[in-house]
SEVOZA-91955 format. One line per 2 residues: number of its first residue (from 1); their letters; for each residue x, z negated, y of N, C-alpha, C. Coordinates in pm, 1 decimal, padded with zeros to 6 digits, always signed. Layout:
N
NUM) a) X,Z,Y,X,Z,Y,X,Z,Y | ...
# end
This chain:
212
1) xx) -02554.0,-00088.7,+00987.9,-02452.6,-00203.4,+00968.1,-02324.0,-00169.9,+01050.6 | -02268.1,-00275.3,+01123.1,-02139.5,-00260.3,+01195.6,-02035.6,-00262.1,+01084.0
3) xx) -01922.7,-00181.1,+01145.3,-01813.6,-00172.9,+01049.3,-01725.8,-00296.5,+01063.6 | -01664.3,-00340.1,+00939.5,-01580.6,-00461.3,+00939.0,-01465.4,-00457.3,+01017.9
5) xx) -01418.4,-00563.6,+01070.9,-01298.9,-00577.5,+01143.6,-01184.4,-00620.5,+01030.6 | -01085.1,-00538.7,+01011.1,-00988.7,-00550.8,+00910.0,-00851.3,-00548.0,+00971.5
7) xx) -00766.8,-00652.5,+00923.1,-00622.9,-00651.3,+00955.4,-00544.0,-00634.6,+00824.3 | -00483.1,-00516.9,+00839.5,-00399.4,-00473.3,+00716.3,-00251.2,-00479.0,+00744.4
9) xx) -00166.9,-00504.4,+00637.7,-00018.7,-00517.8,+00669.6,+00040.0,-00467.1,+00536.4 | +00174.2,-00424.6,+00543.3,+00249.6,-00389.3,+00440.3,+00405.8,-00389.6,+00462.7
11) xx) +00473.2,-00450.1,+00359.3,+00610.9,-00471.7,+00377.4,+00682.7,-00427.0,+00250.9 | +00612.5,-00327.5,+00167.1,+00663.0,-00272.8,+00047.5,+00800.6,-00195.1,+00057.5
13) xx) +00820.0,-00152.6,+00185.0,+00940.1,-00065.0,+00195.1,+01024.9,-00116.5,+00316.1 | +01106.1,-00046.6,+00363.4,+01200.6,-00100.6,+00474.3,+01133.4,-00099.7,+00610.9
15) xx) +01021.7,-00168.4,+00606.7,+00937.8,-00168.4,+00738.7,+00846.5,-00290.9,+00740.7 | +00794.2,-00333.1,+00851.0,+00688.5,-00426.4,+00860.0,+00569.6,-00346.8,+00939.9
17) xx) +00470.5,-00321.2,+00860.9,+00365.0,-00215.9,+00919.5,+00242.7,-00299.8,+00918.4 | +00154.5,-00263.4,+01020.5,+00015.9,-00343.0,+01043.4,-00070.2,-00248.0,+01105.6
19) xx) -00199.0,-00265.2,+01071.7,-00316.6,-00173.4,+01127.2,-00424.1,-00276.8,+01139.5 | -00493.1,-00255.4,+01268.6,-00602.9,-00329.7,+01294.7,-00720.1,-00223.6,+01306.2
21) xx) -00816.9,-00247.4,+01214.1,-00943.2,-00172.8,+01211.9,-01062.4,-00239.9,+01281.1 | -01094.8,-00190.3,+01392.8,-01207.9,-00258.7,+01473.1,-01291.8,-00161.2,+01564.3
23) xx) -01426.7,-00186.7,+01526.6,-01512.5,-00086.5,+01592.7,-01500.2,+00055.5,+01554.4 | -01442.5,+00077.1,+01432.7,-01423.0,+00209.4,+01381.4,-01292.5,+00280.2,+01426.8
25) xx) -01220.0,+00217.5,+01509.7,-01090.1,+00282.7,+01555.7,-00974.0,+00190.2,+01491.7 | -00857.2,+00243.4,+01488.9,-00747.2,+00183.3,+01425.2,-00616.5,+00180.2,+01518.8
27) xx) -00562.2,+00051.8,+01524.0,-00437.7,+00048.4,+01618.7,-00336.8,+00005.2,+01510.9 | -00218.8,+00077.4,+01520.8,-00112.1,+00066.5,+01429.0,+00018.5,+00034.3,+01495.0
29) xx) +00103.3,-00048.2,+01418.8,+00236.8,-00094.5,+01464.4,+00316.8,-00086.9,+01339.3 | +00439.7,-00016.3,+01346.7,+00522.1,-00003.4,+01233.0,+00658.0,-00035.2,+01294.6
31) xx) +00731.4,-00133.5,+01252.8,+00854.9,-00183.9,+01278.1,+00961.5,-00158.8,+01170.6 | +01056.4,-00061.9,+01187.8,+01134.9,-00022.2,+01080.0,+01239.3,-00155.0,+01075.1
33) xx) +01252.9,-00205.5,+00946.6,+01362.8,-00308.6,+00917.7,+01380.2,-00321.6,+00777.1 | +01494.7,-00341.3,+00741.3,+01543.2,-00351.3,+00594.7,+01527.9,-00491.7,+00553.9
35) xx) +01539.1,-00589.7,+00633.1,+01510.7,-00735.4,+00593.3,+01448.2,-00810.2,+00711.4 | +01403.6,-00931.7,+00694.3,+01346.7,-01009.4,+00781.5,+01191.9,-00997.7,+00802.1
37) xx) +01133.7,-00924.7,+00718.1,+00998.6,-00912.1,+00716.5,+00905.1,-01034.4,+00713.5 | +00960.2,-01137.1,+00633.2,+00883.4,-01263.6,+00618.4,+00865.8,-01339.3,+00751.8
39) xx) +00982.0,-01330.7,+00828.9,+00982.8,-01396.4,+00958.5,+00903.9,-01313.4,+01065.6 | +00908.8,-01184.6,+01056.4,+00836.1,-01101.1,+01145.3,+00697.3,-01076.3,+01145.2
41) xx) +00645.6,-01086.2,+01022.6,+00507.9,-01045.5,+00982.6,+00395.7,-01114.8,+01061.9 | +00392.6,-01251.1,+01071.3,+00279.4,-01312.4,+01123.3,+00282.7,-01306.3,+01282.4
43) xx) +00402.5,-01327.7,+01343.9,+00408.0,-01293.7,+01483.1,+00358.9,-01160.7,+01527.4 | +00401.0,-01050.3,+01452.3,+00355.1,-00918.1,+01468.4,+00210.9,-00911.0,+01464.7
45) xx) +00151.9,-00975.6,+01357.0,+00000.3,-00959.9,+01338.4,-00070.0,-01037.4,+01450.0 | -00015.1,-01146.1,+01496.3,-00076.8,-01221.0,+01615.6,-00083.8,-01137.5,+01743.4
47) xx) +00030.1,-01062.6,+01766.2,+00045.2,-00975.0,+01876.3,-00061.3,-00860.5,+01871.9 | -00067.5,-00802.9,+01754.1,-00179.7,-00694.9,+01723.7,-00313.8,-00745.0,+01760.7
49) xx) -00340.5,-00869.9,+01728.5,-00485.8,-00921.5,+01749.5,-00500.7,-00953.2,+01898.3 | -00390.8,-01019.2,+01950.5,-00401.1,-01043.2,+02098.9,-00422.2,-00926.4,+02183.3
51) xx) -00354.9,-00813.3,+02152.2,-00366.0,-00691.8,+02220.5,-00504.3,-00629.3,+02228.3 | -00576.6,-00658.8,+02109.5,-00705.4,-00606.1,+02096.1,-00809.4,-00716.6,+02158.4
53) xx) -00765.0,-00831.3,+02205.4,-00857.5,-00931.8,+02250.9,-00922.0,-01004.4,+02139.0 | -00860.9,-01007.5,+02021.4,-00928.3,-01070.3,+01910.4,-00840.4,-01194.4,+01859.4
55) xx) -00905.8,-01277.3,+01783.9,-00846.3,-01392.0,+01714.2,-00852.8,-01384.7,+01564.5 | -00796.3,-01465.2,+01495.7,-00800.7,-01456.4,+01345.6,-00946.5,-01467.0,+01309.4
57) xx) -01017.1,-01558.7,+01381.4,-01154.8,-01582.3,+01333.2,-01243.8,-01466.8,+01342.7 | -01212.7,-01349.2,+01418.7,-01285.2,-01239.4,+01428.9,-01272.9,-01139.5,+01306.9
59) xx) -01181.9,-01178.7,+01224.6,-01159.9,-01075.5,+01106.0,-01270.2,-01105.8,+01001.6 | -01308.7,-00984.8,+00950.3,-01399.5,-00981.1,+00838.5,-01319.1,-00979.8,+00688.5
61) xx) -01202.5,-00937.5,+00696.5,-01127.9,-00925.2,+00578.5,-00968.5,-00887.7,+00614.9 | -00892.1,-00899.5,+00510.5,-00752.1,-00872.6,+00502.7,-00730.6,-00757.9,+00405.8
63) xx) -00653.5,-00654.2,+00445.4,-00608.5,-00553.1,+00370.2,-00452.9,-00554.1,+00336.7 | -00404.8,-00546.4,+00237.8,-00257.9,-00557.8,+00207.5,-00215.7,-00451.3,+00107.4
65) xx) -00077.3,-00401.2,+00143.1,-00014.2,-00304.2,+00046.6,+00039.1,-00378.5,-00060.1 | +00002.8,-00335.4,-00178.7,+00046.7,-00401.1,-00301.3,+00160.3,-00326.1,-00372.8
67) xx) +00215.0,-00223.9,-00310.1,+00320.7,-00145.9,-00376.2,+00260.3,-00014.6,-00452.8 | +00334.8,+00043.1,-00533.2,+00483.4,+00016.0,-00569.2,+00584.7,+00018.9,-00458.0
69) xx) +00689.3,-00051.0,-00481.5,+00805.2,-00047.0,-00391.9,+00888.5,-00173.3,-00407.4 | +00946.9,-00215.0,-00297.3,+01040.2,-00339.0,-00304.6,+00986.3,-00454.0,-00360.5
71) xx) +01039.9,-00520.8,-00455.2,+00983.8,-00647.1,-00514.7,+00960.4,-00743.0,-00423.5 | +01065.9,-00787.6,-00351.5,+01055.5,-00900.6,-00243.7,+00958.9,-00865.6,-00144.8
73) xx) +00960.5,-00754.0,-00088.1,+00869.0,-00706.2,+00018.8,+00718.2,-00715.8,-00023.8 | +00703.8,-00668.9,-00144.7,+00558.6,-00670.6,-00194.1,+00505.3,-00818.1,-00196.1
75) xx) +00594.0,-00905.3,-00241.4,+00556.5,-01049.5,-00261.4,+00529.7,-01110.6,-00129.7 | +00597.7,-01065.5,-00020.6,+00594.1,-01124.8,+00103.5,+00444.4,-01101.4,+00155.5
77) xx) +00410.3,-00973.6,+00148.6,+00274.4,-00941.5,+00209.1,+00158.9,-00986.2,+00113.6 | +00182.9,-00984.1,-00020.4,+00075.4,-01031.7,-00109.4,+00049.5,-01187.3,-00073.5
79) xx) +00161.7,-01250.9,-00085.3,+00147.2,-01395.5,-00052.1,+00097.2,-01441.0,+00086.8 | +00132.4,-01345.3,+00180.3,+00083.1,-01375.3,+00317.9,-00080.7,-01345.6,+00310.6
81) xx) -00121.4,-01235.6,+00260.3,-00253.4,-01203.4,+00249.2,-00342.4,-01300.9,+00178.3 | -00295.9,-01361.2,+00075.8,-00376.3,-01442.6,-00008.1,-00394.3,-01584.5,+00078.4
83) xx) -00276.1,-01615.6,+00145.6,-00280.3,-01734.1,+00224.1,-00374.5,-01732.1,+00329.9 | -00368.2,-01615.2,+00411.8,-00453.7,-01588.5,+00530.6,-00599.8,-01576.2,+00469.4
85) xx) -00638.0,-01518.5,+00375.9,-00769.4,-01496.9,+00329.5,-00825.3,-01641.4,+00294.5 | -00747.8,-01735.2,+00223.5,-00791.5,-01854.8,+00190.9,-00819.5,-01938.5,+00312.0
87) xx) -00718.9,-01944.3,+00412.2,-00735.6,-02015.9,+00518.5,-00860.8,-01973.5,+00616.5 | -00883.0,-01840.5,+00619.0,-00973.6,-01781.4,+00709.3,-01120.5,-01776.2,+00639.2
89) xx) -01127.2,-01790.1,+00507.5,-01243.5,-01780.5,+00437.3,-01297.5,-01646.4,+00420.6 | -01200.2,-01537.6,+00423.9,-01236.9,-01399.0,+00406.6,-01192.7,-01339.4,+00289.2
91) xx) -01225.3,-01209.5,+00245.5,-01168.0,-01146.4,+00141.6,-01032.1,-01083.2,+00161.3 | -00939.2,-01083.0,+00075.7,-00822.4,-00999.4,+00084.7,-00827.7,-00893.0,-00020.6
93) xx) -00801.6,-00766.7,+00020.6,-00805.6,-00642.5,-00066.8,-00675.7,-00590.9,-00074.7 | -00629.2,-00578.7,-00192.3,-00503.3,-00503.3,-00231.2,-00520.0,-00372.2,-00233.9
95) xx) -00433.0,-00278.1,-00179.0,-00440.7,-00143.1,-00193.1,-00303.7,-00085.8,-00214.9 | -00282.9,-00003.0,-00329.4,-00161.3,+00058.9,-00352.1,-00126.6,+00171.2,-00251.1
97) xx) +00007.5,+00200.3,-00238.2,+00044.4,+00298.1,-00164.6,+00005.7,+00434.8,-00215.2 | -00000.7,+00444.2,-00342.4,-00053.0,+00571.7,-00406.6,-00195.5,+00596.6,-00367.1
99) xx) -00278.1,+00507.6,-00365.5,-00415.6,+00529.9,-00322.6,-00431.7,+00568.3,-00186.0 | -00336.3,+00491.4,-00092.3,-00337.1,+00514.7,+00042.5,-00288.6,+00667.7,+00081.2
101) xx) -00194.6,+00702.6,+00002.3,-00142.8,+00848.5,+00017.5,-00257.1,+00947.7,-00005.9 | -00338.8,+00913.3,-00107.0,-00446.5,+01015.2,-00147.6,-00565.7,+01006.8,-00070.5
103) xx) -00584.6,+00916.5,+00013.5,-00714.7,+00906.5,+00091.8,-00740.7,+01035.1,+00174.2 | -00870.1,+01068.3,+00150.7,-00909.7,+01191.6,+00224.9,-00868.4,+01333.9,+00174.9
105) xx) -00792.8,+01326.6,+00061.1,-00746.9,+01453.8,-00005.3,-00819.2,+01487.4,-00129.9 | -00858.0,+01601.3,-00163.2,-00919.5,+01632.3,-00290.2,-00812.6,+01682.4,-00380.1
107) xx) -00826.8,+01614.5,-00514.7,-00736.2,+01639.4,-00617.3,-00601.7,+01620.4,-00580.5 | -00558.8,+01496.5,-00517.7,-00426.0,+01469.7,-00482.1,-00349.5,+01412.8,-00594.9
109) xx) -00219.7,+01446.4,-00614.8,-00122.7,+01382.1,-00699.6,-00035.6,+01313.8,-00600.4 | -00050.9,+01185.7,-00597.4,+00055.6,+01109.4,-00510.4,+00186.5,+01088.1,-00567.0
111) xx) +00293.0,+01102.3,-00493.8,+00426.1,+01114.3,-00528.9,+00523.5,+01021.2,-00446.8 | +00559.5,+00914.6,-00500.8,+00623.2,+00814.4,-00415.9,+00776.2,+00794.2,-00476.5
113) xx) +00879.0,+00815.2,-00383.7,+01010.7,+00792.0,-00434.4,+01048.3,+00667.3,-00494.4 | +01106.6,+00664.2,-00608.1,+01156.2,+00526.9,-00675.5,+01316.2,+00540.3,-00702.1
115) xx) +01368.8,+00411.8,-00723.9,+01512.7,+00421.0,-00749.2,+01548.7,+00503.0,-00867.2 | +01680.6,+00546.4,-00875.5,+01748.1,+00606.4,-00993.2,+01687.6,+00741.3,-01015.4
117) xx) +01653.7,+00812.6,-00903.9,+01606.5,+00939.3,-00934.6,+01473.8,+00972.8,-00994.2 | +01380.6,+00867.3,-00973.2,+01254.2,+00868.2,-01042.4,+01146.1,+00864.4,-00930.7
119) xx) +01027.1,+00885.8,-00978.6,+00922.0,+00865.5,-00874.0,+00797.8,+00801.1,-00934.5 | +00726.7,+00738.7,-00856.8,+00598.2,+00677.3,-00887.4,+00492.5,+00791.8,-00875.7
121) xx) +00414.9,+00833.5,-00965.6,+00331.4,+00940.9,-00962.8,+00190.1,+00891.4,-01008.9 | +00086.9,+00923.0,-00936.3,-00054.8,+00889.8,-00969.1,-00138.2,+01013.4,-00967.6
123) xx) -00197.2,+01036.5,-01073.8,-00286.7,+01152.6,-01111.5,-00420.8,+01096.1,-01175.1 | -00542.5,+01131.8,-01115.6,-00662.5,+01102.1,-01176.1,-00667.3,+00932.1,-01186.5
125) xx) -00600.0,+00868.1,-01067.8,-00621.9,+00720.7,-01063.5,-00532.9,+00652.2,-01163.1 | -00431.7,+00724.8,-01243.5,-00346.4,+00654.4,-01324.8,-00212.4,+00666.9,-01275.3
127) xx) -00150.1,+00550.0,-01248.0,-00007.0,+00561.0,-01184.4,+00097.5,+00527.8,-01294.4 | +00220.6,+00588.8,-01283.5,+00329.7,+00569.4,-01381.8,+00459.5,+00605.5,-01307.7
129) xx) +00562.9,+00530.2,-01365.5,+00693.2,+00560.4,-01314.4,+00758.7,+00670.7,-01402.4 | +00794.7,+00796.3,-01325.3,+00833.3,+00905.7,-01398.8,+00971.3,+00956.4,-01362.3
131) xx) +01063.7,+00988.9,-01459.1,+01171.9,+01064.5,-01431.8,+01135.7,+01209.6,-01382.2 | +01224.5,+01255.7,-01287.8,+01208.2,+01381.9,-01230.7,+01236.5,+01487.4,-01325.2
133) xx) +01177.2,+01500.2,-01435.6,+01192.2,+01604.2,-01531.8,+01063.1,+01655.7,-01583.5 | +01069.8,+01798.7,-01615.0,+00934.7,+01853.0,-01638.1,+00852.0,+01788.8,-01758.7
135) xx) +00917.6,+01720.8,-01847.3,+00840.3,+01659.1,-01964.0,+00784.2,+01527.4,-01928.8 | +00816.6,+01479.4,-01810.3,+00761.7,+01358.6,-01770.4,+00641.4,+01382.2,-01663.6
137) xx) +00620.6,+01495.3,-01615.8,+00536.9,+01514.9,-01508.8,+00387.2,+01494.1,-01570.9 | +00290.5,+01444.1,-01496.4,+00148.4,+01421.1,-01542.4,+00090.1,+01558.6,-01561.8
139) xx) -00021.0,+01545.3,-01656.5,-00100.5,+01676.0,-01682.9,-00177.6,+01704.6,-01556.3 | -00186.0,+01838.0,-01539.8,-00268.9,+01869.8,-01428.6,-00350.8,+02001.9,-01437.1
141) xx) -00343.0,+02065.1,-01561.0,-00412.0,+02187.7,-01593.1,-00552.1,+02188.2,-01562.3 | -00626.1,+02079.3,-01591.1,-00772.6,+02081.3,-01588.4,-00817.4,+02035.2,-01442.8
143) xx) -00718.4,+02018.9,-01356.1,-00751.2,+01970.7,-01215.5,-00776.9,+02107.4,-01131.8 | -00872.2,+02093.3,-01033.6,-00904.3,+02202.1,-00957.7,-00823.4,+02204.7,-00836.4
145) xx) -00726.1,+02306.4,-00835.5,-00638.4,+02311.9,-00711.7,-00560.4,+02182.6,-00662.5 | -00497.7,+02117.5,-00755.2,-00434.0,+01981.9,-00719.3,-00327.1,+02017.8,-00604.6
147) xx) -00297.1,+01906.5,-00529.4,-00195.3,+01906.5,-00436.8,-00114.4,+01788.3,-00459.6 | +00019.2,+01812.7,-00396.4,+00111.7,+01692.2,-00410.8,+00125.9,+01627.9,-00266.7
149) xx) +00132.6,+01511.5,-00257.6,+00136.7,+01424.0,-00135.4,+00237.1,+01310.4,-00151.6 | +00328.4,+01288.8,-00045.6,+00418.4,+01158.0,-00056.9,+00562.1,+01206.0,-00045.9
151) xx) +00647.0,+01111.7,-00030.4,+00775.9,+01145.0,+00021.6,+00859.8,+01191.5,-00108.1 | +00812.5,+01199.2,-00227.4,+00868.0,+01249.8,-00357.4,+00806.3,+01390.0,-00381.1
153) xx) +00709.3,+01432.6,-00295.3,+00633.4,+01550.1,-00339.4,+00721.4,+01683.3,-00344.2 | +00815.1,+01696.0,-00263.3,+00901.7,+01814.1,-00270.0,+00973.6,+01802.9,-00408.4
155) xx) +01021.7,+01691.8,-00445.6,+01090.2,+01682.2,-00565.5,+01004.1,+01730.8,-00682.3 | +00885.8,+01678.6,-00688.1,+00792.5,+01708.6,-00790.5,+00752.0,+01851.9,-00787.7
157) xx) +00752.5,+01911.3,-00668.6,+00709.7,+02046.6,-00653.4,+00809.2,+02147.6,-00719.4 | +00932.3,+02100.2,-00725.2,+01032.3,+02178.6,-00786.1,+01011.8,+02186.1,-00937.5
159) xx) +00929.5,+02093.2,-00990.2,+00884.1,+02095.7,-01134.6,+00757.6,+02142.4,-01170.3 | +00671.5,+02127.2,-01064.3,+00527.3,+02170.6,-01078.7,+00501.8,+02277.9,-00977.7
161) xx) +00428.0,+02378.5,-01017.5,+00404.3,+02484.7,-00901.8,+00282.7,+02447.3,-00821.3 | +00290.1,+02342.8,-00747.3,+00182.8,+02298.9,-00667.6,+00216.8,+02302.7,-00535.9
163) xx) +00107.3,+02304.8,-00441.2,+00131.7,+02283.6,-00296.3,+00163.6,+02143.5,-00264.0 | +00243.4,+02141.1,-00151.2,+00275.8,+01995.6,-00105.1,+00195.0,+01993.8,+00036.0
165) xx) +00130.5,+01891.5,+00056.3,+00051.6,+01865.5,+00183.5,+00101.4,+01723.8,+00236.2 | +00059.8,+01713.4,+00364.9,+00090.6,+01586.0,+00438.9,-00029.9,+01480.6,+00411.6
167) xx) +00003.2,+01364.5,+00412.3,-00106.6,+01273.9,+00411.4,-00211.6,+01278.9,+00526.8 | -00344.9,+01265.4,+00487.3,-00439.6,+01279.4,+00597.5,-00420.3,+01155.9,+00697.0
169) xx) -00378.7,+01034.4,+00659.1,-00371.3,+00916.8,+00743.7,-00229.5,+00864.0,+00723.7 | -00168.9,+00797.4,+00822.5,-00057.1,+00714.3,+00798.9,-00087.7,+00606.5,+00700.3
171) xx) +00010.8,+00571.5,+00607.1,-00040.4,+00485.1,+00495.2,-00086.4,+00348.6,+00543.7 | -00041.8,+00298.9,+00639.5,-00095.8,+00157.2,+00682.1,-00223.3,+00170.4,+00729.2
173) xx) -00268.3,+00286.4,+00797.9,-00409.6,+00318.8,+00842.0,-00503.1,+00336.0,+00717.6 | -00442.2,+00408.7,+00609.8,-00522.6,+00429.8,+00497.7,-00543.5,+00292.5,+00430.0
175) xx) -00443.9,+00210.6,+00424.5,-00467.3,+00071.9,+00368.0,-00591.7,+00000.1,+00431.8 | -00585.9,+00017.7,+00561.6,-00692.2,-00064.0,+00642.1,-00823.1,-00004.5,+00601.5
177) xx) -00833.7,+00126.1,+00594.7,-00965.4,+00190.8,+00573.2,-01013.4,+00170.1,+00423.9 | -00922.5,+00181.2,+00336.8,-00955.9,+00149.6,+00201.1,-01004.5,+00010.5,+00172.0
179) xx) -00926.7,-00083.8,+00248.3,-00977.7,-00229.5,+00240.3,-01116.2,-00242.3,+00299.0 | -01153.3,-00183.1,+00400.4,-01281.4,-00199.0,+00470.5,-01390.8,-00130.7,+00372.8
181) xx) -01347.2,-00021.0,+00296.4,-01441.3,+00046.0,+00189.1,-01471.3,-00050.7,+00080.0 | -01363.7,-00123.9,+00044.4,-01360.1,-00198.9,-00091.8,-01404.5,-00353.5,-00068.9
183) xx) -01425.3,-00377.0,+00068.1,-01443.2,-00526.5,+00103.7,-01544.5,-00600.2,+00020.3 | -01654.8,-00523.9,-00002.6,-01766.4,-00605.7,-00059.1,-01777.1,-00580.1,-00215.6
185) xx) -01671.8,-00495.6,-00267.2,-01681.9,-00475.1,-00421.7,-01561.1,-00548.4,-00483.9 | -01465.1,-00602.3,-00385.2,-01342.6,-00653.2,-00457.4,-01367.8,-00800.8,-00490.3
187) xx) -01332.3,-00833.7,-00611.2,-01353.1,-00974.5,-00665.5,-01232.4,-01044.9,-00699.6 | -01108.5,-00969.7,-00715.8,-00987.7,-01016.9,-00761.8,-00897.3,-01025.1,-00636.8
189) xx) -00811.4,-01122.9,-00633.7,-00709.8,-01140.4,-00522.6,-00612.3,-01049.5,-00546.3 | -00536.4,-01014.0,-00422.9,-00442.2,-00913.5,-00441.3,-00325.7,-00955.6,-00530.9
191) xx) -00269.2,-00862.1,-00605.6,-00157.1,-00884.9,-00689.7,-00049.4,-00770.6,-00686.6 | +00083.7,-00800.0,-00694.8,+00175.0,-00681.3,-00678.6,+00164.2,-00581.9,-00792.0
193) xx) +00190.2,-00465.3,-00742.2,+00176.5,-00338.1,-00833.0,+00328.3,-00287.9,-00842.6 | +00396.3,-00329.7,-00949.3,+00545.0,-00297.0,-00957.8,+00577.6,-00168.5,-01034.4
195) xx) +00519.6,-00151.6,-01141.0,+00542.4,-00026.3,-01223.0,+00694.2,-00004.6,-01272.6 | +00783.7,-00095.8,-01235.5,+00911.2,-00079.2,-01304.5,+00974.4,-00221.9,-01312.7
197) xx) +01085.6,-00211.5,-01371.6,+01158.7,-00332.5,-01410.0,+01233.5,-00379.3,-01278.6 | +01281.1,-00513.8,-01266.4,+01356.8,-00551.7,-01158.2,+01485.6,-00499.5,-01158.6
199) xx) +01546.8,-00471.5,-01039.6,+01684.9,-00425.8,-01031.4,+01784.7,-00533.1,-01058.7 | +01755.8,-00655.9,-01016.3,+01850.2,-00773.7,-01037.2,+01829.5,-00856.3,-01159.7
201) xx) +01933.0,-00918.8,-01211.0,+01916.9,-01013.6,-01321.7,+01804.9,-01125.9,-01281.0 | +01731.5,-01172.5,-01388.3,+01631.6,-01267.6,-01353.7,+01697.7,-01403.5,-01309.7
203) xx) +01642.1,-01485.1,-01212.9,+01712.4,-01602.6,-01179.5,+01689.3,-01706.3,-01299.8 | +01776.7,-01816.4,-01284.7,+01778.9,-01920.6,-01385.7,+01649.1,-01994.0,-01380.6
205) xx) +01594.8,-02030.0,-01258.0,+01464.4,-02097.5,-01234.8,+01356.3,-02000.1,-01254.2 | +01236.4,-02060.8,-01299.1,+01129.3,-01984.4,-01313.1,+01063.7,-01938.5,-01179.0
207) xx) +01022.8,-01811.6,-01164.6,+00964.8,-01773.4,-01028.0,+00835.2,-01841.8,-00995.4 | +00804.7,-01843.1,-00878.8,+00670.8,-01907.4,-00856.7,+00554.9,-01820.0,-00909.5
209) xx) +00444.0,-01894.7,-00941.7,+00343.2,-01829.4,-01001.9,+00237.5,-01790.3,-00902.2 | +00186.1,-01664.7,-00900.2,+00075.1,-01622.6,-00814.7,-00043.1,-01653.6,-00894.3
211) xx) -00133.7,-01749.2,-00842.0,-00245.7,-01784.0,-00909.3,-00358.5,-01673.9,-00908.3 | -00448.3,-01675.6,-01019.3,-00548.6,-01571.2,-01008.0,-00644.2,-01602.2,-00907.4
# end
């Protein structure tokens, strides 16, 4: 069976990142930017497809980063993925950054920096927002030679005597590869993974509803 063609993207941090998985190879583009992802995303995806000689109709599925990370950035990508999937008649697969960091690593504890001196930590597939204190670290005694990965790994390593390793893949490439692997088993539409409270006060008007 031929490998699916997947277009993946992520705006959960200060970037607009995209990866095209086609014929088993991955093309990546990452544009660093603190704002403006909503306007930048679709033209960026169109350029990536055009460079590969592909069109929207050649896609078998969409991969999207669902966080955790910036609230607004996550909603930009998730909304775009759901709209594209609906319009193209393909499946959109949501992939967490923590899963992406762990791809290809054995017994990885994914550690992603969070605001206010905290970290998003995932061990054994369970993610949580933790203060960087010894009593909030996830249990790991039963794990076989666990390793720490992610941009908060060094901070966690100061509390846990574990080895820090680099991700096996760039996060956006891992999102594309995981989306391809999960394409035929995914039944739910992508939804944001927040794990923390909003930084800003809630608006007076009710937010738009993401339909199931």
